N, CA, C and O of each residue as an XYZ file, in Angstrom:
648
protein
N     -37.931     73.411     -7.863
C     -39.098     73.420     -7.003
C     -40.060     72.339     -7.480
O     -40.194     72.098     -8.680
N     -40.730     71.690     -6.528
C     -41.682     70.646     -6.886
C     -42.915     71.269     -7.526
O     -43.258     72.423     -7.266
N     -43.590     70.455     -8.392
C     -44.800     70.973     -9.010
C     -45.846     71.261     -7.943
O     -45.828     70.665     -6.866
N     -46.749     72.168     -8.246
C     -47.838     72.581     -7.356
C     -47.357     73.360     -6.133
O     -48.110     73.496     -5.169
N     -46.148     73.867     -6.142
C     -45.663     74.686     -5.042
C     -45.372     76.078     -5.597
O     -44.294     76.322     -6.140
N     -46.341     76.993     -5.458
C     -46.157     78.342     -5.993
C     -45.324     79.245     -5.090
O     -45.160     80.429     -5.384
N     -44.805     78.708     -4.012
C     -44.054     79.501     -3.045
C     -42.627     79.741     -3.519
O     -42.161     79.115     -4.472
N     -41.940     80.656     -2.840
C     -40.550     80.963     -3.184
C     -39.703     80.993     -1.914
O     -40.220     80.999     -0.796
N     -38.395     81.011     -2.120
C     -37.455     81.183     -1.016
C     -37.471     80.059     -0.003
O     -37.693     78.896     -0.341
N     -37.232     80.429      1.252
C     -37.124     79.447      2.335
C     -38.410     78.641      2.501
O     -38.360     77.436      2.749
N     -39.548     79.293      2.369
C     -40.816     78.567      2.522
C     -40.932     77.499      1.443
O     -41.307     76.363      1.733
N     -40.616     77.850      0.208
C     -40.686     76.876     -0.897
C     -39.765     75.692     -0.632
O     -40.147     74.538     -0.824
N     -38.561     75.988     -0.194
C     -37.596     74.914      0.068
C     -38.096     73.986      1.166
O     -38.001     72.766      1.036
N     -38.622     74.545      2.232
C     -39.102     73.728      3.342
C     -40.352     72.933      2.953
O     -40.490     71.771      3.335
N     -41.248     73.544      2.207
C     -42.446     72.827      1.755
C     -42.047     71.694      0.808
O     -42.615     70.603      0.879
N     -41.081     71.940     -0.072
C     -40.600     70.866     -0.955
C     -40.021     69.706     -0.140
O     -40.283     68.543     -0.448
N     -39.245     70.012      0.886
C     -38.664     68.958      1.726
C     -39.741     68.242      2.548
O     -39.654     67.036      2.779
N     -40.740     68.983      2.979
C     -41.862     68.391      3.706
C     -42.582     67.383      2.800
O     -42.883     66.265      3.219
N     -42.849     67.789      1.571
C     -43.507     66.903      0.598
C     -42.659     65.664      0.355
O     -43.176     64.549      0.295
N     -41.358     65.865      0.216
C     -40.445     64.742      0.000
C     -40.504     63.769      1.185
O     -40.541     62.555      0.985
N     -40.512     64.289      2.401
C     -40.585     63.434      3.595
C     -41.903     62.652      3.619
O     -41.918     61.465      3.942
N     -42.995     63.316      3.280
C     -44.302     62.642      3.240
C     -44.303     61.566      2.166
O     -44.771     60.452      2.403
N     -43.783     61.889      0.988
C     -43.731     60.906     -0.105
C     -42.888     59.686      0.281
O     -43.250     58.553     -0.037
N     -41.777     59.919      0.960
C     -40.928     58.812      1.404
C     -41.647     57.957      2.454
O     -41.521     56.732      2.454
N     -42.394     58.601      3.341
C     -43.173     57.850      4.336
C     -44.218     56.988      3.629
O     -44.401     55.821      3.973
N     -44.896     57.562      2.651
C     -45.917     56.820      1.915
C     -45.297     55.623      1.199
O     -45.884     54.542      1.166
N     -44.126     55.816      0.634
C     -43.435     54.720     -0.052
C     -43.143     53.568      0.913
O     -43.258     52.401      0.540
N     -42.768     53.893      2.143
C     -42.456     52.865      3.140
C     -43.720     52.159      3.619
O     -43.717     50.941      3.794
N     -44.793     52.905      3.832
C     -45.985     52.287      4.432
C     -46.942     51.672      3.415
O     -47.767     50.833      3.779
N     -46.850     52.066      2.166
C     -47.807     51.596      1.154
C     -47.961     50.074      1.113
O     -49.092     49.597      1.013
N     -46.874     49.285      1.186
C     -47.044     47.830      1.116
C     -47.438     47.148      2.436
O     -47.600     45.928      2.468
N     -47.590     47.903      3.502
C     -47.875     47.307      4.814
C     -49.283     46.712      4.835
O     -50.253     47.356      4.437
N     -49.370     45.463      5.309
C     -50.689     44.827      5.436
C     -51.265     45.114      6.829
O     -50.596     45.684      7.691
N     -52.512     44.705      7.023
C     -53.194     45.005      8.285
C     -52.485     44.363      9.482
O     -52.384     44.978     10.544
N     -52.008     43.165      9.320
C     -51.314     42.492     10.424
C     -50.067     43.279     10.832
O     -49.828     43.487     12.022
N     -49.281     43.710      9.861
C     -48.076     44.497     10.163
C     -48.457     45.828     10.809
O     -47.790     46.281     11.740
N     -49.518     46.450     10.322
C     -49.955     47.738     10.849
C     -50.304     47.644     12.329
O     -49.955     48.523     13.117
N     -50.993     46.576     12.695
C     -51.522     46.442     14.051
C     -50.581     45.730     15.023
O     -50.780     45.786     16.237
N     -49.564     45.064     14.491
C     -48.642     44.287     15.328
C     -47.899     45.173     16.323
O     -47.437     46.259     15.975
N     -47.790     44.705     17.551
C     -47.019     45.420     18.568
C     -45.544     45.347     18.198
O     -45.001     44.264     17.981
N     -44.907     46.501     18.130
C     -43.479     46.541     17.784
C     -42.621     47.014     18.949
O     -41.421     46.740     18.991
N     -43.228     47.721     19.892
C     -42.498     48.243     21.055
C     -43.297     47.904     22.313
O     -43.889     48.793     22.925
N     -43.319     46.622     22.706
C     -44.169     46.220     23.835
C     -43.804     46.882     25.164
O     -44.656     47.015     26.043
N     -42.570     47.289     25.313
C     -42.140     47.889     26.576
C     -42.122     49.417     26.544
O     -41.711     50.061     27.510
N     -42.569     49.987     25.432
C     -42.539     51.441     25.296
C     -43.503     52.111     26.263
O     -44.644     51.678     26.425
N     -43.033     53.158     26.893
C     -43.900     53.962     27.757
C     -44.643     55.017     26.939
O     -45.521     55.714     27.447
N     -44.272     55.117     25.663
C     -44.902     56.089     24.770
C     -45.999     55.377     23.972
O     -45.707     54.546     23.112
N     -47.239     55.702     24.257
C     -48.362     55.033     23.592
C     -48.407     55.318     22.095
O     -49.118     54.631     21.361
N     -47.665     56.312     21.631
C     -47.611     56.630     20.200
C     -46.630     55.743     19.440
O     -46.520     55.859     18.219
N     -45.923     54.869     20.129
C     -44.880     54.064     19.468
C     -45.048     52.564     19.674
O     -44.082     51.814     19.539
N     -46.239     52.122     19.994
C     -46.462     50.700     20.280
C     -46.583     49.873     19.005
O     -46.146     48.723     18.962
N     -47.171     50.453     17.976
C     -47.364     49.755     16.700
C     -47.194     50.767     15.564
O     -47.122     51.974     15.796
N     -47.133     50.261     14.357
C     -47.067     51.166     13.207
C     -48.352     51.989     13.153
O     -48.323     53.158     12.769
N     -49.464     51.393     13.529
C     -50.739     52.105     13.577
C     -50.656     53.318     14.511
O     -51.062     54.419     14.139
N     -50.132     53.114     15.718
C     -50.065     54.232     16.667
C     -49.059     55.285     16.209
O     -49.256     56.477     16.442
N     -47.990     54.847     15.564
C     -47.007     55.800     15.030
C     -47.656     56.668     13.952
O     -47.518     57.891     13.966
N     -48.361     56.033     13.022
C     -48.987     56.791     11.928
C     -50.093     57.712     12.438
O     -50.259     58.822     11.932
N     -50.844     57.259     13.431
C     -51.863     58.116     14.038
C     -51.200     59.357     14.619
O     -51.681     60.475     14.439
N     -50.096     59.147     15.314
C     -49.328     60.234     15.929
C     -48.744     61.173     14.871
O     -48.836     62.393     15.010
N     -48.148     60.617     13.823
C     -47.526     61.441     12.780
C     -48.570     62.320     12.097
O     -48.348     63.517     11.914
N     -49.695     61.742     11.724
C     -50.740     62.518     11.048
C     -51.272     63.631     11.953
O     -51.422     64.773     11.518
N     -51.556     63.294     13.205
C     -52.054     64.305     14.144
C     -51.021     65.409     14.349
O     -51.371     66.587     14.428
N     -49.762     65.029     14.433
C     -48.687     66.014     14.637
C     -48.562     66.969     13.458
O     -48.332     68.164     13.641
N     -48.714     66.440     12.256
C     -48.614     67.308     11.074
C     -49.649     68.431     11.145
O     -49.344     69.583     10.835
N     -50.857     68.094     11.549
C     -51.879     69.135     11.718
C     -51.525     70.049     12.886
O     -51.696     71.265     12.802
N     -51.029     69.461     13.981
C     -50.705     70.258     15.167
C     -49.643     71.309     14.896
O     -49.756     72.441     15.366
N     -48.608     70.943     14.140
C     -47.560     71.918     13.842
C     -48.133     73.101     13.075
O     -47.784     74.250     13.347
N     -49.010     72.823     12.118
C     -49.643     73.904     11.355
C     -50.514     74.769     12.266
O     -50.514     75.994     12.151
N     -51.245     74.134     13.161
C     -52.120     74.873     14.072
C     -51.294     75.751     15.016
O     -51.684     76.882     15.305
N     -50.161     75.243     15.495
C     -49.269     76.080     16.307
C     -48.890     77.349     15.538
O     -48.931     78.451     16.085
N     -48.522     77.182     14.271
C     -48.120     78.334     13.457
C     -49.314     79.258     13.237
O     -49.188     80.476     13.364
N     -50.460     78.692     12.910
C     -51.665     79.512     12.702
C     -51.993     80.316     13.954
O     -52.274     81.512     13.880
N     -51.956     79.649     15.099
C     -52.275     80.342     16.348
C     -51.248     81.415     16.677
O     -51.576     82.414     17.318
N     -50.014     81.217     16.246
C     -48.966     82.209     16.529
C     -49.211     83.519     15.789
O     -48.693     84.563     16.184
N     -50.001     83.468     14.715
C     -50.326     84.714     13.997
C     -51.756     85.165     14.291
O     -52.290     86.045     13.616
N     -52.370     84.548     15.309
C     -53.670     85.014     15.784
C     -54.895     84.364     15.162
O     -55.992     84.906     15.295
N     -54.758     83.243     14.498
C     -55.915     82.628     13.838
C     -56.810     81.825     14.779
O     -57.966     81.567     14.443
N     -56.313     81.428     15.935
C     -57.088     80.665     16.914
C     -57.767     79.445     16.282
O     -58.984     79.281     16.368
N     -56.967     78.609     15.658
C     -57.440     77.396     15.008
C     -57.451     76.243     16.010
O     -56.623     76.192     16.919
N     -58.388     75.329     15.836
C     -58.410     74.126     16.671
C     -57.814     72.969     15.886
O     -57.958     72.885     14.666
N     -57.148     72.088     16.600
C     -56.547     70.930     15.951
C     -57.637     69.997     15.436
O     -58.624     69.749     16.129
N     -57.463     69.484     14.229
C     -58.421     68.483     13.734
C     -58.386     67.232     14.615
O     -57.408     66.976     15.317
N     -59.453     66.478     14.565
C     -59.576     65.266     15.363
C     -58.443     64.288     15.043
O     -58.019     64.153     13.895
N     -57.975     63.621     16.073
C     -56.945     62.585     15.927
C     -57.653     61.307     15.466
O     -58.503     60.771     16.178
N     -57.299     60.828     14.277
C     -57.981     59.674     13.694
C     -57.068     58.460     13.661
O     -55.881     58.567     13.350
N     -57.639     57.296     13.987
C     -56.901     56.036     13.943
C     -57.595     55.098     12.968
O     -58.822     55.004     12.951
N     -56.798     54.402     12.153
C     -57.334     53.532     11.117
C     -56.771     52.117     11.256
O     -55.721     51.907     11.862
N     -57.499     51.146     10.676
C     -57.074     49.750     10.704
C     -56.453     49.285      9.392
O     -56.124     48.109      9.236
N     -56.295     50.204      8.457
C     -55.685     49.917      7.163
C     -54.708     51.047      6.837
O     -54.812     52.137      7.400
N     -53.771     50.797      5.942
C     -52.775     51.805      5.573
C     -53.358     52.872      4.647
O     -52.994     54.043      4.752
N     -54.254     52.485      3.747
C     -54.778     53.434      2.749
C     -55.329     54.725      3.367
O     -55.021     55.801      2.856
N     -56.127     54.671      4.438
C     -56.599     55.930      5.023
C     -55.470     56.771      5.626
O     -55.560     57.998      5.660
N     -54.410     56.112      6.100
C     -53.261     56.880      6.606
C     -52.573     57.625      5.468
O     -52.145     58.767      5.636
N     -52.469     56.983      4.326
C     -51.859     57.650      3.170
C     -52.677     58.877      2.789
O     -52.120     59.942      2.525
N     -53.986     58.730      2.761
C     -54.856     59.879      2.458
C     -54.709     60.970      3.516
O     -54.683     62.157      3.190
N     -54.613     60.570      4.772
C     -54.491     61.545      5.867
C     -53.149     62.273      5.810
O     -53.090     63.476      6.067
N     -52.072     61.561      5.477
C     -50.767     62.212      5.317
C     -50.829     63.273      4.221
O     -50.312     64.379      4.381
N     -51.462     62.923      3.115
C     -51.592     63.876      2.000
C     -52.462     65.060      2.403
O     -52.155     66.205      2.074
N     -53.546     64.779      3.115
C     -54.438     65.840      3.579
C     -53.702     66.792      4.534
O     -53.828     68.012      4.432
N     -52.938     66.215      5.456
C     -52.193     67.035      6.418
C     -51.133     67.877      5.712
O     -50.942     69.047      6.044
N     -50.443     67.280      4.735
C     -49.462     68.054      3.985
C     -50.144     69.207      3.254
O     -49.674     70.343      3.305
N     -51.249     68.914      2.576
C     -51.973     69.956      1.837
C     -52.451     71.069      2.759
O     -52.440     72.241      2.383
N     -52.864     70.706      3.952
C     -53.284     71.692      4.950
C     -52.130     72.657      5.247
O     -52.313     73.874      5.280
N     -50.943     72.087      5.460
C     -49.751     72.900      5.725
C     -49.395     73.766      4.525
O     -49.190     74.972      4.664
N     -49.321     73.160      3.358
C     -48.951     73.902      2.151
C     -49.944     75.031      1.877
O     -49.543     76.145      1.540
N     -51.238     74.743      2.022
C     -52.258     75.765      1.779
C     -52.110     76.943      2.730
O     -52.322     78.093      2.343
N     -51.742     76.652      3.982
C     -51.530     77.744      4.933
C     -50.439     78.687      4.426
O     -50.612     79.906      4.444
N     -49.328     78.129      3.978
C     -48.220     78.970      3.529
C     -48.533     79.666      2.205
O     -48.047     80.771      1.961
N     -49.325     79.044      1.362
C     -49.753     79.715      0.123
C     -50.606     80.935      0.477
O     -50.484     81.988     -0.149
N     -51.464     80.784      1.479
C     -52.304     81.912      1.910
C     -51.512     82.960      2.691
O     -51.942     84.109      2.799
N     -50.359     82.572      3.234
C     -49.547     83.474      4.071
C     -48.094     83.490      3.591
O     -47.195     83.152      4.360
N     -47.846     83.876      2.328
C     -46.485     83.786      1.778
C     -45.490     84.750      2.420
O     -44.278     84.579      2.280
N     -45.994     85.750      3.116
C     -45.094     86.739      3.717
C     -44.956     86.565      5.228
O     -44.529     87.482      5.928
N     -45.320     85.382      5.725
C     -45.196     85.134      7.158
C     -43.728     85.257      7.575
O     -42.825     84.858      6.838
N     -43.512     85.806      8.750
C     -42.151     85.949      9.261
C     -41.637     84.569      9.662
O     -42.196     83.926     10.550
N     -40.584     84.125      9.010
C     -40.054     82.785      9.251
C     -39.149     82.724     10.476
O     -39.236     81.791     11.275
N     -38.285     83.719     10.621
C     -37.334     83.727     11.732
C     -37.775     84.735     12.784
O     -38.203     85.844     12.467
N     -37.662     84.325     14.037
C     -38.004     85.194     15.155
C     -36.921     85.060     16.215
O     -36.695     83.975     16.751
N     -36.257     86.163     16.510
C     -35.177     86.133     17.480
C     -35.621     86.563     18.876
O     -34.918     86.318     19.857
N     -36.773     87.197     18.965
C     -37.323     87.624     20.249
C     -37.992     86.418     20.916
O     -39.009     85.919     20.435
N     -37.414     85.960     22.020
C     -37.930     84.771     22.715
C     -39.412     84.928     23.081
O     -40.156     83.947     23.074
N     -39.835     86.137     23.397
C     -41.218     86.381     23.794
C     -42.201     86.154     22.639
O     -43.399     85.985     22.864
N     -41.691     86.153     21.408
C     -42.556     85.981     20.233
C     -42.444     84.582     19.625
O     -43.028     84.305     18.578
N     -41.695     83.710     20.285
C     -41.548     82.335     19.786
C     -42.833     81.549     20.061
O     -43.649     81.940     20.896
N     -42.991     80.451     19.353
C     -44.137     79.559     19.530
C     -43.805     78.596     20.667
O     -42.813     77.869     20.599
N     -44.623     78.590     21.696
C     -44.430     77.691     22.834
C     -45.208     76.405     22.585
O     -46.419     76.439     22.367
N     -44.511     75.272     22.618
C     -45.167     73.987     22.397
C     -45.567     73.364     23.725
O     -45.070     73.755     24.781
N     -46.471     72.390     23.663
C     -46.899     71.718     24.890
C     -45.805     70.825     25.455
O     -45.888     70.406     26.609
N     -44.757     70.521     24.641
C     -43.663     69.689     25.161
C     -42.496     70.542     25.646
O     -41.426     70.016     25.953
N     -42.701     71.871     25.716
C     -41.734     72.740     26.368
C     -40.720     73.429     25.469
O     -39.925     74.236     25.952
N     -40.725     73.132     24.180
C     -39.796     73.790     23.260
C     -40.376     75.122     22.781
O     -41.588     75.336     22.805
N     -39.489     75.997     22.352
C     -39.885     77.262     21.740
C     -39.300     77.303     20.340
O     -38.107     77.068     20.149
N     -40.146     77.603     19.359
C     -39.719     77.638     17.969
C     -40.213     78.903     17.294
O     -41.211     79.496     17.705
N     -39.496     79.311     16.246
C     -40.089     80.267     15.328
C     -40.722     79.433     14.210
O     -40.648     78.205     14.245
N     -41.336     80.076     13.230
C     -42.047     79.350     12.175
C     -41.107     78.428     11.407
O     -41.447     77.277     11.130
N     -39.930     78.932     11.065
C     -38.970     78.120     10.324
C     -38.567     76.874     11.119
O     -38.523     75.773     10.570
N     -38.280     77.046     12.389
C     -37.888     75.923     13.231
C     -39.030     74.921     13.397
O     -38.792     73.714     13.429
N     -40.264     75.411     13.504
C     -41.412     74.519     13.635
C     -41.568     73.677     12.376
O     -41.838     72.478     12.455
N     -41.400     74.299     11.223
C     -41.502     73.572      9.956
C     -40.356     72.567      9.819
O     -40.568     71.444      9.362
N     -39.160     72.962     10.208
C     -38.021     72.027     10.179
C     -38.277     70.849     11.120
O     -37.980     69.704     10.778
N     -38.823     71.126     12.295
C     -39.140     70.063     13.241
C     -40.184     69.119     12.632
O     -40.072     67.900     12.765
N     -41.184     69.673     11.974
C     -42.240     68.864     11.355
C     -41.657     67.896     10.325
O     -42.069     66.739     10.249
N     -40.715     68.368      9.552
C     -40.078     67.529      8.524
C     -39.277     66.408      9.170
O     -39.428     65.243      8.804
N     -38.438     66.750     10.116
C     -37.581     65.750     10.758
C     -38.418     64.755     11.557
O     -38.044     63.588     11.671
N     -39.516     65.189     12.098
C     -40.411     64.300     12.832
C     -40.873     63.150     11.933
O     -40.879     61.994     12.355
N     -41.253     63.466     10.712
C     -41.662     62.429      9.758
C     -40.483     61.515      9.435
O     -40.641     60.295      9.383
N     -39.313     62.093      9.220
C     -38.134     61.287      8.883
C     -37.790     60.315     10.007
O     -37.458     59.158      9.748
N     -37.867     60.770     11.228
C     -37.541     59.906     12.372
C     -38.518     58.736     12.471
O     -38.118     57.596     12.711
N     -39.797     59.032     12.283
C     -40.790     57.956     12.376
C     -40.780     57.057     11.144
O     -41.107     55.875     11.244
N     -40.412     57.592      9.996
C     -40.247     56.743      8.807
C     -39.150     55.716      9.071
O     -39.303     54.538      8.751
N     -38.052     56.167      9.653
C     -36.943     55.279     10.006
C     -37.393     54.227     11.017
O     -37.051     53.051     10.892
N     -38.158     54.655     12.012
C     -38.656     53.738     13.024
C     -39.531     52.650     12.387
O     -39.416     51.476     12.740
N     -40.390     53.034     11.462
C     -41.268     52.066     10.790
C     -40.451     51.130      9.915
O     -40.695     49.923      9.905
N     -39.480     51.672      9.177
C     -38.619     50.808      8.339
C     -37.914     49.765      9.193
O     -37.859     48.593      8.818
N     -37.375     50.174     10.331
C     -36.695     49.236     11.231
C     -37.662     48.193     11.776
O     -37.306     47.022     11.902
N     -38.876     48.608     12.098
C     -39.876     47.663     12.599
C     -40.203     46.619     11.540
O     -40.344     45.438     11.855
N     -40.324     47.045     10.294
C     -40.615     46.119      9.200
C     -39.477     45.125      9.009
O     -39.725     43.945      8.763
N     -38.247     45.581      9.117
C     -37.080     44.684      9.015
C     -37.124     43.665     10.144
O     -36.880     42.480      9.919
N     -37.431     44.115     11.351
C     -37.492     43.206     12.500
C     -38.633     42.201     12.378
O     -38.527     41.087     12.889
N     -39.708     42.570     11.719
C     -40.829     41.642     11.524
C     -40.435     40.499     10.605
O     -40.957     39.390     10.727
N     -39.511     40.766      9.680
C     -39.079     39.751      8.720
C     -38.060     38.789      9.319
O     -37.904     37.665      8.842
N     -37.362     39.239     10.374
C     -36.311     38.371     10.926
C     -36.827     37.415     11.967
O     -36.058     36.627     12.516
């Protein structure tokens, strides 16, 4: 188990993998300069979250908070999503990624006995994009979401060099 993770079982494993995904994203974006951050990488994209590394990172950070808020709301906390923030430098994104991860980890530390698996469709978490997840699936989605966008950013950086 990674340091600073007092959790056990499936939650601990998923939080450790979430941290690993965030750390890998930070490793990829840390050397990015302002020009690379702001450069258009997908000029024909219909998805405004994928036009530049800046828009991707804004989307990833906001999503990390959103996934936690979905889970919080599923247990009745009625939390509002934090403001979506956009930056012109990489350093604030790194801080925001860490903040979003800590937000998620702190939730699970406060709720170590949350029900991870839910087989009753009526009790699943309904997302705004139409999927239904239980807590475990939402956390797995959150992890893979970072991995997919980390890959997208790595590919964009390779294309910038060619």
